[in-house]
Backbone as a chain_set.jsonl record, in Angstrom:
{"seq": "XXXXXXXXXXXXXXXXXXXXXXXXXXXXXXXXXXXXXXXXXXXXXXXXXXXXXXXXXXXXXXXXXXXXXXXXXXXXXXXXXXXXXXXXXXXXXXXXXXXXXXXXXXXXXXXXXXXXXXXXXXXXXXXXXXXXXXXXXXXXXXXXXXXXXXXXXXXXXXXXXXXXXXXXXXXXXXXXXXXXX", "coords": {"N": [[-45.923, 3.753, -7.72], [-48.948, 3.61, -6.457], [-50.13, 1.948, -8.108], [-49.127, -0.416, -6.839], [-51.021, -0.592, -4.323], [-53.798, -1.07, -3.183], [-56.964, -0.834, -2.406], [-60.315, -2.235, -1.286], [-63.467, -3.453, -1.255], [-64.756, -6.32, 1.195], [-64.473, -10.323, 1.773], [-61.761, -10.739, 3.529], [-60.738, -13.25, 3.889], [-61.958, -15.052, 1.479], [-59.988, -14.085, -0.464], [-57.618, -14.848, -3.07], [-54.653, -14.84, -2.599], [-51.139, -14.404, -2.081], [-50.294, -14.266, 1.174], [-52.416, -13.566, 3.622], [-52.766, -11.087, 6.444], [-53.31, -11.62, 9.48], [-55.084, -10.28, 12.089], [-54.6, -10.329, 15.142], [-54.718, -11.779, 18.03], [-52.179, -11.586, 21.171], [-51.942, -14.806, 21.806], [-52.249, -16.143, 19.845], [-54.247, -17.569, 19.704], [-56.841, -17.854, 17.881], [-59.494, -15.502, 18.148], [-61.916, -13.189, 18.134], [-63.704, -11.17, 15.436], [-62.265, -10.311, 12.623], [-59.826, -12.304, 13.292], [-61.25, -14.494, 14.139], [-62.548, -14.818, 12.206], [-60.687, -15.762, 10.512], [-59.764, -18.035, 11.493], [-61.668, -19.741, 11.949], [-62.151, -20.177, 8.741], [-59.434, -21.248, 7.905], [-59.517, -23.592, 9.181], [-59.006, -26.169, 11.61], [-56.457, -26.92, 11.218], [-54.766, -24.557, 11.507], [-55.173, -23.628, 13.951], [-53.628, -25.588, 15.343], [-50.615, -25.334, 14.558], [-50.388, -22.795, 14.934], [-50.44, -22.894, 17.884], [-47.992, -24.119, 18.462], [-46.3, -21.779, 17.869], [-45.985, -20.419, 20.064], [-47.063, -17.708, 20.419], [-47.267, -14.154, 20.209], [-45.937, -11.155, 20.305], [-46.611, -7.719, 20.661], [-46.632, -5.966, 17.975], [-44.854, -7.266, 16.456], [-44.397, -10.153, 13.983], [-45.843, -12.894, 12.6], [-45.596, -16.629, 10.707], [-47.684, -18.594, 9.085], [-49.157, -21.8, 7.376], [-51.578, -21.441, 5.596], [-53.923, -23.07, 4.917], [-56.985, -24.405, 4.519], [-57.627, -21.923, 3.649], [-58.174, -19.911, 0.088], [-55.449, -18.116, 0.67], [-52.142, -18.791, 0.369], [-50.518, -18.606, 2.69], [-50.586, -17.235, 6.182], [-50.015, -14.193, 7.69], [-49.477, -13.662, 10.562], [-49.806, -10.638, 13.099], [-50.003, -8.477, 15.728], [-51.717, -5.688, 16.783], [-51.786, -2.558, 18.697], [-53.528, -1.976, 21.784], [-55.74, 0.323, 21.852], [-56.213, 2.833, 24.308], [-58.582, 5.179, 25.503], [-57.702, 7.667, 26.881], [-55.561, 7.85, 25.609], [-56.219, 10.002, 23.677], [-56.251, 12.504, 24.864], [-54.504, 15.84, 25.138], [-52.253, 14.945, 27.245], [-51.664, 12.57, 26.538], [-49.866, 12.168, 25.02], [-47.47, 10.944, 24.41], [-48.066, 8.061, 25.023], [-49.805, 7.89, 22.806], [-48.262, 8.091, 20.976], [-46.697, 5.83, 20.947], [-48.398, 4.011, 20.368], [-49.3, 4.343, 17.758], [-46.719, 3.754, 16.711], [-46.459, 1.263, 17.259], [-48.326, 0.127, 15.982], [-47.456, 0.883, 13.302], [-45.267, -0.873, 13.191], [-46.441, -3.426, 12.906], [-47.417, -3.719, 10.328], [-44.952, -3.002, 8.885], [-43.45, -5.089, 9.873], [-44.757, -7.261, 9.353], [-45.012, -7.283, 6.4], [-42.259, -7.233, 6.538], [-41.563, -10.077, 6.764], [-42.984, -11.349, 4.636], [-41.489, -10.974, 2.958], [-38.656, -12.227, 3.452], [-39.907, -14.776, 3.699], [-39.741, -15.844, 0.887], [-41.496, -16.763, -1.13], [-43.76, -14.935, -1.308], [-45.235, -12.665, -3.228], [-47.714, -11.325, -3.026], [-50.11, -9.299, -0.681], [-52.595, -9.33, 1.231], [-54.107, -6.914, 3.814], [-55.903, -6.756, 6.892], [-58.228, -4.123, 8.659], [-55.901, -3.428, 11.188], [-56.24, -3.316, 14.221], [-58.94, -1.738, 14.752], [-60.769, -2.838, 15.188], [-62.306, -4.82, 17.924], [-59.721, -3.411, 19.611], [-60.031, -0.732, 19.526], [-58.681, 1.357, 17.855], [-58.46, 4.488, 16.603], [-60.401, 4.815, 13.05], [-59.73, 6.574, 11.303], [-57.044, 7.688, 11.89], [-55.314, 4.93, 12.173], [-55.742, 3.798, 9.439], [-54.432, 5.972, 7.871], [-51.641, 5.667, 9.046], [-51.2, 2.683, 8.088], [-51.266, 3.003, 5.23], [-49.112, 4.863, 5.288], [-47.371, 3.612, 6.307], [-47.005, 1.387, 5.024], [-46.378, 2.719, 2.359], [-44.179, 3.708, 2.644], [-42.285, 1.889, 2.915], [-42.524, 0.171, 0.785], [-41.482, 1.613, -1.251], [-38.875, 1.733, -1.811], [-38.684, -0.805, -1.875], [-38.601, -4.167, -3.742], [-40.295, -7.117, -4.973], [-42.405, -7.397, -3.346], [-45.303, -7.328, -5.032], [-47.795, -6.563, -4.878], [-50.139, -4.969, -2.465], [-52.878, -5.077, -0.71], [-55.419, -3.899, 0.964], [-57.99, -4.558, 2.861], [-61.379, -3.901, 3.428], [-63.786, -4.358, 6.004], [-66.103, -2.864, 6.098], [-68.43, -0.409, 4.394], [-67.965, 2.037, 5.33], [-65.573, 2.004, 6.244], [-63.724, 1.376, 3.685], [-64.663, 3.869, 2.787], [-62.81, 5.314, 4.372], [-60.067, 4.71, 3.872], [-60.064, 5.174, 1.26], [-60.195, 7.802, 1.037], [-57.731, 8.674, 2.583], [-55.907, 7.236, 0.94], [-55.812, 9.141, -1.026], [-55.116, 11.501, -0.106], [-52.407, 14.072, 0.378], [-49.422, 13.289, 1.852]], "CA": [[-46.632, 3.018, -6.197], [-50.286, 3.345, -6.213], [-50.277, 0.656, -8.911], [-49.06, -1.749, -5.726], [-51.717, -0.738, -3.263], [-55.413, -1.23, -4.176], [-57.941, -0.864, -1.2], [-61.344, -3.273, -1.319], [-64.148, -4.123, 0.224], [-64.733, -7.621, 1.141], [-63.849, -11.034, 3.307], [-60.343, -11.211, 3.37], [-60.648, -15.008, 3.998], [-62.346, -15.269, 0.189], [-59.229, -13.373, -1.25], [-56.886, -15.388, -3.486], [-53.361, -14.31, -2.801], [-50.288, -15.597, -1.627], [-50.531, -14.18, 2.29], [-53.249, -12.753, 4.099], [-52.668, -10.831, 7.596], [-54.381, -11.731, 10.975], [-55.337, -9.101, 13.045], [-54.448, -11.55, 15.843], [-54.069, -11.602, 19.681], [-51.231, -12.173, 21.843], [-51.893, -15.953, 22.078], [-52.603, -16.704, 17.947], [-55.043, -19.052, 19.432], [-57.929, -17.266, 17.615], [-60.637, -14.83, 18.971], [-63.123, -12.101, 17.662], [-63.805, -10.442, 14.172], [-61.16, -10.762, 11.483], [-58.687, -13.268, 13.584], [-62.187, -15.873, 14.536], [-63.291, -15.824, 10.44], [-59.521, -16.786, 9.494], [-59.16, -18.882, 11.726], [-62.665, -20.896, 11.151], [-62.375, -20.545, 7.358], [-58.481, -22.068, 7.618], [-59.879, -24.994, 9.954], [-58.321, -26.56, 12.762], [-54.928, -27.106, 11.822], [-53.917, -23.532, 11.716], [-54.886, -23.459, 15.516], [-52.59, -26.636, 15.608], [-49.409, -24.712, 13.969], [-49.915, -21.544, 16.17], [-50.209, -23.192, 19.083], [-46.29, -24.424, 18.22], [-45.577, -20.39, 17.608], [-46.011, -19.816, 21.667], [-47.671, -16.749, 21.014], [-46.376, -13.126, 19.34], [-45.746, -9.98, 21.01], [-47.132, -6.854, 19.995], [-46.013, -4.85, 16.84], [-44.251, -8.076, 15.658], [-45.088, -10.841, 12.922], [-45.451, -15.205, 12.62], [-46.215, -16.755, 9.782], [-48.432, -19.836, 9.196], [-49.639, -21.995, 6.255], [-52.984, -21.175, 5.039], [-54.628, -24.73, 5.053], [-58.302, -23.872, 3.662], [-57.868, -20.849, 2.844], [-57.35, -19.887, -0.931], [-54.057, -17.867, 0.196], [-51.473, -20.237, 1.293], [-49.723, -18.437, 3.607], [-51.181, -16.097, 6.869], [-48.881, -13.888, 8.67], [-50.256, -13.127, 11.917], [-49.494, -9.808, 13.684], [-50.777, -8.254, 17.041], [-51.875, -4.588, 16.971], [-51.646, -2.016, 19.773], [-55.026, -1.925, 22.179], [-55.838, 1.829, 22.161], [-57.372, 3.43, 25.291], [-59.418, 6.517, 25.071], [-56.969, 8.529, 27.667], [-54.667, 8.404, 24.959], [-56.806, 10.993, 22.624], [-55.951, 13.511, 25.41], [-53.209, 15.866, 25.209], [-51.153, 15.035, 28.202], [-51.197, 11.282, 26.588], [-49.566, 12.278, 23.512], [-46.268, 9.852, 24.092], [-48.351, 6.556, 24.723], [-50.405, 7.844, 21.378], [-47.198, 8.364, 19.488], [-46.075, 4.645, 21.329], [-49.34, 3.031, 20.087], [-48.704, 4.407, 16.56], [-45.565, 3.127, 15.933], [-46.678, -0.598, 17.403], [-49.371, -0.349, 14.884], [-46.602, 0.947, 12.189], [-44.514, -2.153, 13.071], [-47.109, -4.297, 12.286], [-46.761, -3.446, 8.686], [-43.578, -3.492, 8.307], [-42.826, -6.661, 10.39], [-45.88, -8.468, 7.889], [-43.994, -7.082, 5.143], [-40.789, -8.191, 6.114], [-42.094, -11.619, 7.158], [-43.633, -11.75, 3.679], [-39.954, -10.767, 1.764], [-37.616, -13.296, 4.135], [-40.373, -16.071, 3.233], [-39.366, -15.829, -0.577], [-42.414, -17.219, -2.409], [-44.655, -14.196, -1.262], [-45.669, -11.711, -3.633], [-49.165, -10.446, -2.718], [-50.496, -9.519, 0.539], [-53.834, -8.325, 1.954], [-54.317, -6.387, 5.039], [-57.079, -6.025, 7.24], [-57.529, -3.037, 9.247], [-55.206, -4.026, 12.491], [-56.705, -2.736, 15.983], [-59.541, -0.841, 14.691], [-62.153, -3.702, 16.115], [-62.088, -4.441, 20.01], [-58.667, -2.907, 20.293], [-60.227, 0.467, 19.403], [-57.687, 2.121, 17.671], [-59.11, 5.093, 15.893], [-59.843, 4.256, 12.32], [-58.789, 7.386, 10.988], [-55.67, 7.175, 12.127], [-55.349, 3.58, 11.878], [-55.807, 3.757, 7.92], [-53.236, 6.779, 7.602], [-50.652, 5.16, 9.502], [-51.03, 1.597, 7.534], [-51.085, 3.664, 4.195], [-48.026, 5.396, 4.536], [-45.839, 2.88, 6.736], [-46.717, 0.338, 3.594], [-46.285, 3.047, 1.141], [-42.895, 3.857, 2.744], [-41.916, 0.069, 3.034], [-42.57, 0.005, -0.702], [-40.875, 2.66, -1.481], [-37.037, 1.288, -2.01], [-38.359, -2.21, -2.29], [-39.238, -4.957, -4.898], [-40.426, -8.246, -4.247], [-43.867, -7.442, -3.135], [-45.904, -6.62, -6.194], [-49.268, -6.046, -4.187], [-50.784, -5.008, -1.071], [-54.591, -5.156, -0.635], [-55.981, -3.205, 1.832], [-59.456, -5.243, 2.599], [-61.853, -3.236, 4.416], [-65.141, -5.219, 5.887], [-67.629, -2.405, 6.007], [-68.34, 0.985, 3.564], [-67.488, 3.186, 6.158], [-63.765, 1.78, 6.252], [-63.536, 1.675, 2.708], [-64.288, 5.095, 2.611], [-62.066, 6.415, 5.353], [-59.134, 4.149, 3.134], [-59.85, 5.724, 0.293], [-59.703, 9.041, 1.18], [-56.526, 8.531, 3.108], [-55.174, 6.935, -0.213], [-55.999, 10.373, -2.381], [-54.784, 12.835, 0.107], [-50.901, 14.246, 0.494], [-48.426, 12.714, 2.852]], "C": [[-47.855, 2.932, -6.036], [-50.751, 2.282, -7.368], [-50.346, -0.659, -7.959], [-49.925, -1.776, -4.724], [-52.82, -0.505, -4.061], [-56.033, -1.391, -2.324], [-59.735, -1.557, -1.797], [-62.252, -3.702, -0.518], [-64.416, -5.659, 0.38], [-64.647, -8.285, 2.678], [-62.435, -11.296, 2.688], [-60.178, -12.696, 3.076], [-61.424, -15.585, 2.655], [-61.075, -15.08, -0.858], [-57.817, -14.596, -1.572], [-55.63, -14.707, -3.647], [-52.349, -15.226, -2.003], [-50.163, -15.134, -0.04], [-51.751, -13.166, 2.602], [-52.59, -11.96, 5.718], [-53.861, -10.725, 8.124], [-54.108, -10.465, 11.547], [-55.372, -9.52, 14.28], [-54.396, -10.989, 17.413], [-52.717, -11.887, 20.134], [-50.927, -13.598, 21.485], [-51.743, -16.268, 20.452], [-53.169, -17.595, 18.153], [-56.494, -18.785, 18.944], [-58.807, -16.48, 18.687], [-61.745, -14.379, 18.044], [-62.608, -11.932, 16.219], [-62.706, -11.146, 13.334], [-60.288, -12.091, 12.293], [-60.197, -14.719, 13.71], [-62.161, -16.444, 12.97], [-61.785, -16.419, 10.019], [-59.456, -17.806, 10.216], [-59.9, -20.475, 11.404], [-62.78, -20.892, 9.76], [-61.129, -20.958, 7.196], [-58.761, -23.728, 7.956], [-58.986, -25.263, 10.982], [-56.803, -26.603, 12.797], [-54.224, -25.967, 11.467], [-54.183, -23.49, 13.057], [-53.736, -24.565, 15.976], [-51.013, -25.447, 15.804], [-49.261, -23.582, 14.973], [-50.06, -21.929, 17.652], [-48.394, -23.584, 19.295], [-45.568, -23.252, 18.296], [-45.112, -20.031, 19.042], [-46.029, -18.19, 21.48], [-46.561, -15.472, 20.012], [-46.917, -11.826, 20.066], [-46.419, -8.683, 19.882], [-46.587, -6.092, 18.96], [-45.135, -6.118, 16.074], [-45.554, -9.155, 14.923], [-44.737, -12.498, 13.451], [-46.121, -15.229, 11.181], [-46.823, -18.27, 10.087], [-48.662, -20.47, 7.879], [-51.275, -21.217, 6.289], [-54.137, -21.947, 5.084], [-55.635, -24.406, 4.393], [-58.792, -22.968, 3.246], [-57.475, -20.639, 1.504], [-55.831, -19.29, -1.063], [-53.09, -18.744, 1.069], [-50.643, -19.414, 2.309], [-50.683, -17.203, 4.907], [-50.059, -15.612, 7.747], [-50.13, -12.777, 9.649], [-49.294, -11.692, 12.888], [-50.59, -9.223, 14.9], [-50.817, -6.994, 16.873], [-52.283, -4.383, 18.734], [-53.224, -1.721, 20.13], [-54.805, 0.081, 22.244], [-57.12, 2.443, 23.393], [-57.614, 4.887, 25.091], [-58.679, 7.355, 25.776], [-55.911, 8.853, 26.492], [-55.065, 10.07, 23.605], [-56.649, 12.162, 23.831], [-54.568, 14.053, 25.172], [-52.047, 15.388, 25.908], [-50.735, 13.308, 27.949], [-50.408, 11.098, 25.367], [-47.739, 11.48, 23.268], [-46.521, 8.336, 24.269], [-49.141, 6.874, 23.71], [-49.097, 7.427, 20.413], [-46.442, 6.817, 19.449], [-46.993, 3.636, 20.602], [-49.11, 3.473, 18.244], [-47.901, 4.003, 15.615], [-45.298, 1.567, 16.27], [-47.178, -0.613, 16.169], [-48.66, -0.269, 13.263], [-45.647, -0.572, 11.949], [-45.11, -3.363, 12.642], [-47.073, -4.565, 10.946], [-45.927, -3.992, 8.38], [-42.803, -4.458, 8.607], [-43.76, -8.014, 9.534], [-45.28, -8.297, 7.072], [-42.75, -7.77, 4.927], [-40.801, -9.188, 6.015], [-42.348, -12.103, 5.671], [-42.132, -12.006, 3.036], [-39.099, -12.148, 2.384], [-38.53, -14.369, 3.972], [-39.726, -16.401, 2.123], [-40.476, -16.086, -1.284], [-43.597, -16.006, -1.814], [-44.897, -13.038, -1.932], [-46.716, -10.78, -3.947], [-49.862, -10.841, -1.34], [-51.684, -8.81, 0.713], [-53.78, -8.42, 3.216], [-55.975, -6.502, 5.138], [-57.18, -4.6, 8.006], [-57.191, -3.227, 10.781], [-55.591, -3.059, 13.485], [-57.756, -1.774, 15.802], [-60.911, -1.689, 15.062], [-62.065, -3.48, 17.433], [-61.006, -4.227, 20.251], [-58.9, -1.364, 20.211], [-59.409, 1.531, 18.841], [-58.807, 3.3, 16.279], [-59.237, 4.73, 14.0], [-59.034, 5.233, 11.346], [-57.546, 7.701, 10.595], [-55.397, 5.828, 11.638], [-54.996, 3.691, 10.252], [-54.474, 4.538, 7.535], [-52.198, 6.285, 7.874], [-50.658, 3.374, 8.857], [-50.658, 1.952, 6.23], [-49.697, 3.869, 3.899], [-46.753, 4.437, 5.297], [-45.833, 2.1, 5.246], [-46.122, 1.561, 2.202], [-44.703, 3.34, 1.315], [-42.065, 2.907, 3.038], [-41.682, -0.215, 1.828], [-41.459, 0.584, -1.455], [-39.378, 2.294, -2.375], [-36.819, -0.174, -1.867], [-38.834, -2.958, -3.058], [-39.355, -6.249, -4.092], [-41.994, -8.333, -4.246], [-44.868, -7.054, -4.41], [-47.317, -6.031, -5.744], [-49.695, -5.992, -3.174], [-52.07, -4.454, -1.07], [-55.334, -4.515, 0.957], [-57.681, -3.715, 1.881], [-60.018, -4.679, 3.71], [-63.372, -4.126, 3.999], [-66.425, -3.867, 5.728], [-67.276, -0.672, 4.895], [-67.58, 1.893, 4.26], [-65.933, 3.17, 5.811], [-63.796, 2.025, 5.165], [-63.721, 2.797, 2.207], [-63.419, 5.927, 3.229], [-60.305, 6.081, 4.276], [-59.131, 4.935, 1.966], [-59.672, 7.039, 0.305], [-58.517, 9.292, 1.81], [-55.401, 8.112, 1.607], [-55.132, 8.031, -1.165], [-55.542, 11.676, -1.797], [-52.783, 12.709, 0.422], [-50.277, 13.763, 1.51], [-48.194, 13.873, 3.739]], "O": [[-48.117, 1.979, -5.301], [-51.914, 1.88, -7.32], [-51.127, -1.605, -8.059], [-49.895, -2.795, -4.034], [-52.91, 0.023, -5.17], [-55.506, -1.959, -1.367], [-60.151, -1.115, -2.869], [-62.1, -4.198, 0.598], [-64.181, -6.247, -0.676], [-64.671, -7.823, 3.819], [-62.124, -11.891, 1.657], [-59.552, -13.177, 2.132], [-61.55, -16.807, 2.741], [-61.034, -15.727, -1.905], [-57.155, -15.112, -0.671], [-55.421, -14.037, -4.659], [-52.545, -16.32, -1.474], [-49.621, -16.16, 0.37], [-51.987, -12.156, 1.939], [-51.642, -12.652, 6.088], [-54.919, -10.199, 7.777], [-53.09, -9.777, 11.464], [-56.375, -9.063, 14.828], [-54.044, -9.862, 17.759], [-52.046, -12.529, 19.326], [-49.854, -13.826, 20.926], [-50.662, -16.779, 20.159], [-53.101, -18.568, 17.401], [-57.389, -19.415, 19.508], [-58.822, -16.777, 19.881], [-62.371, -15.142, 17.308], [-61.526, -12.336, 15.793], [-62.378, -12.33, 13.411], [-60.177, -13.032, 11.507], [-59.928, -15.849, 13.306], [-61.952, -17.566, 12.509], [-61.692, -17.408, 9.293], [-59.015, -18.776, 9.601], [-59.475, -21.561, 11.01], [-63.624, -21.702, 9.377], [-61.111, -21.308, 6.016], [-58.41, -24.725, 7.325], [-58.119, -24.413, 11.186], [-56.053, -26.441, 13.76], [-53.065, -26.145, 11.093], [-53.119, -23.232, 13.618], [-53.02, -24.323, 16.948], [-50.549, -24.956, 16.833], [-48.279, -23.418, 15.697], [-49.738, -21.124, 18.526], [-47.754, -23.253, 20.293], [-44.398, -23.3, 18.676], [-44.047, -19.446, 19.241], [-45.291, -17.444, 22.125], [-45.533, -15.715, 19.379], [-48.094, -11.572, 20.322], [-46.621, -8.766, 18.67], [-45.775, -5.32, 19.471], [-44.727, -5.807, 14.956], [-46.779, -9.168, 15.048], [-43.924, -13.041, 14.199], [-46.833, -14.392, 10.627], [-46.529, -18.963, 11.061], [-48.361, -19.686, 6.98], [-51.766, -20.52, 7.177], [-55.252, -21.464, 5.28], [-55.264, -23.958, 3.308], [-59.871, -22.829, 2.67], [-56.347, -21.097, 1.319], [-55.066, -19.498, -2.005], [-53.288, -19.237, 2.18], [-49.828, -20.214, 2.769], [-51.417, -16.358, 4.396], [-49.315, -16.345, 8.398], [-50.96, -11.874, 9.538], [-48.146, -11.92, 13.27], [-51.785, -9.515, 14.927], [-49.638, -6.678, 16.715], [-52.715, -5.148, 19.596], [-54.055, -1.365, 19.294], [-53.861, 0.773, 22.626], [-58.35, 2.469, 23.356], [-56.815, 5.639, 24.533], [-58.946, 8.423, 25.225], [-55.437, 9.986, 26.405], [-54.305, 10.815, 22.986], [-57.276, 13.106, 23.35], [-53.592, 13.318, 25.019], [-50.946, 15.372, 25.359], [-49.921, 12.707, 28.65], [-50.309, 10.022, 24.778], [-47.05, 11.508, 22.249], [-45.725, 7.465, 23.918], [-49.507, 5.761, 23.332], [-49.032, 6.675, 19.44], [-45.79, 6.437, 18.476], [-46.536, 2.553, 20.237], [-48.663, 2.547, 17.568], [-48.012, 3.871, 14.396], [-44.405, 0.834, 15.844], [-46.632, -1.254, 15.271], [-49.008, -0.951, 12.299], [-45.418, -1.161, 10.893], [-44.466, -4.254, 12.088], [-46.692, -5.647, 10.5], [-45.817, -5.074, 7.804], [-41.779, -4.797, 8.014], [-43.493, -9.185, 9.26], [-44.72, -9.329, 6.7], [-42.262, -8.434, 4.013], [-40.063, -9.642, 5.14], [-41.952, -13.238, 5.409], [-41.733, -13.117, 2.685], [-38.969, -13.098, 1.612], [-37.84, -15.375, 4.135], [-38.995, -17.382, 2.267], [-40.443, -15.48, -2.355], [-44.694, -16.521, -2.031], [-44.778, -12.082, -1.165], [-46.743, -9.837, -4.738], [-50.133, -11.958, -0.899], [-51.749, -7.647, 0.315], [-53.532, -9.445, 3.85], [-56.879, -6.434, 4.305], [-56.163, -3.908, 7.961], [-58.114, -3.19, 11.595], [-55.118, -1.924, 13.42], [-57.705, -0.839, 16.601], [-61.995, -1.121, 15.19], [-61.842, -2.428, 18.033], [-60.726, -4.781, 21.314], [-58.062, -0.653, 20.768], [-59.459, 2.634, 19.385], [-59.58, 2.913, 15.403], [-58.167, 4.368, 13.51], [-58.01, 4.92, 10.739], [-57.054, 7.918, 9.488], [-55.248, 5.764, 10.418], [-53.802, 3.648, 9.957], [-53.541, 3.952, 6.987], [-51.433, 6.321, 6.91], [-49.788, 2.76, 9.475], [-49.685, 1.317, 5.821], [-49.073, 3.455, 2.922], [-45.559, 4.482, 5.002], [-44.888, 2.168, 4.46], [-45.513, 1.14, 1.218], [-43.966, 3.251, 0.333], [-40.967, 3.243, 3.484], [-40.662, -0.86, 1.588], [-40.672, -0.03, -2.175], [-39.083, 2.703, -3.498], [-35.761, -0.795, -1.772], [-39.934, -2.494, -3.358], [-38.826, -6.514, -3.013], [-42.684, -9.094, -4.925], [-44.967, -5.828, -4.356], [-47.823, -5.066, -6.316], [-49.76, -7.093, -2.627], [-52.247, -3.302, -1.466], [-55.618, -5.264, 1.892], [-58.496, -3.303, 1.055], [-59.498, -4.778, 4.822], [-63.917, -4.448, 2.943], [-67.535, -4.092, 5.248], [-66.212, -0.067, 4.766], [-66.609, 2.47, 3.771], [-65.267, 4.052, 5.269], [-63.94, 3.245, 5.094], [-63.097, 3.044, 1.175], [-63.195, 7.072, 2.836], [-59.537, 7.006, 4.015], [-58.039, 5.415, 1.662], [-58.886, 7.476, -0.534], [-58.135, 10.429, 1.534], [-54.327, 8.667, 1.377], [-54.408, 7.883, -2.149], [-55.482, 12.723, -2.443], [-52.099, 11.702, 0.6], [-51.037, 13.962, 2.458], [-47.421, 13.777, 4.692]]}, "num_chains": 1, "name": "protein.A"}
């Protein structure tokens, strides 16, 4: 299993993989962070195709061509927004719902890749940890555990790469990768 999961620091828009995952907003029309970077790197045809999709609910996934990216496809998923109140003990249910929505982003993105048929390598950014403020330590553990579980009984996806923007993010992912589940 470990040989199918890799953690790297870099620019997801430069990776030559079958599909990169976009941490999108629900309109799919571009935004800040990784979403804006992917839209800029892919070029205006990505936005044209995204307009035809009619958006995407939180936790679900949609797929488009990669256009000017080295990746053939972009899988767009919308992560949950983390509210500071979720950290309080009384907000446990809402915290669990946010965690489940985040896990759904990873499961639905991988399922979309399999359904598409010709995607064997997928690269993920850290979903919801930027302007959506999901705590990075929790988000990376949810991401890794969800992908490990999803890959356990499935074939077809040969490699999943978690692409970290910063050295701090890379350290968090590597730490979580070595922890027992």
